[in-house]
Phi, psi and omega in degrees: 000318181298320179297318178297318178299317178298319180297309184287330173295317180298325182271005184265014182236134183300317180298317180293326176294320177298319179296313178304316180296319178297323182282353179305325186265004176132182184295142176225146172285153178304325180294328176295317181292319177303314181294317182295321183271348185053052178232161177286152185301318180299323179292316178297316179299323177301311181295323178295321177298319179297315179296321179292316179301326179282352180079021182267339178225160175239157177231163172211146181261135175228106187066234178262004185254142177260139178241141185235148176211163177293142177269115183252017185281336181252121187297323179293313180295324178295317179299314180297314181297313180297320178298317179294314181301319180295332181279343179263109181286155179300328180293333179292332181240024183305314181295324176299313180299317181296316178295319179297317180299315178297316181296315180295323178297314178299319179297315183291333178275000177078011177288153180297117180260109179237144174218131177051040178066016177247133174291148181264177183280065181278000000 
C-alpha cells in the first residue's frame, strides 16, 4: 500500500508530470531539466527525488552532474508512467520542449550553457 501511495503522490504534482513527459524521449541531465522548466536547480532536484523515491525514474552520476531517465524495470510502474505520458499532450508541454531544444542546441554548439548561475554539463 505504501508503495502505491508513493507512486500516486509523485504523480500528483504538475512539475513532476512535466518532468516525466520530458524524460519520455530519453535521459536528461539535471541542467537540461532546469532549463526546460525554467526553475532553480534545488527545486527541480526536490521533484526528481520524489520521482526517484517512488521508483519512477533512475539516476546516474557523471562527474558532478546527475542524469535521469525513466525506470522501466517494474512492469506496473512502467504501465502507470506510459499511461500518464499518453494523457499529457505535447501541446501541454510545448514551451518546455522549446526551451529544452534551445538549451540543447546551445550545448551542442559549445556555447556557454548556464542555468540558475550554474554551469552545465557541457
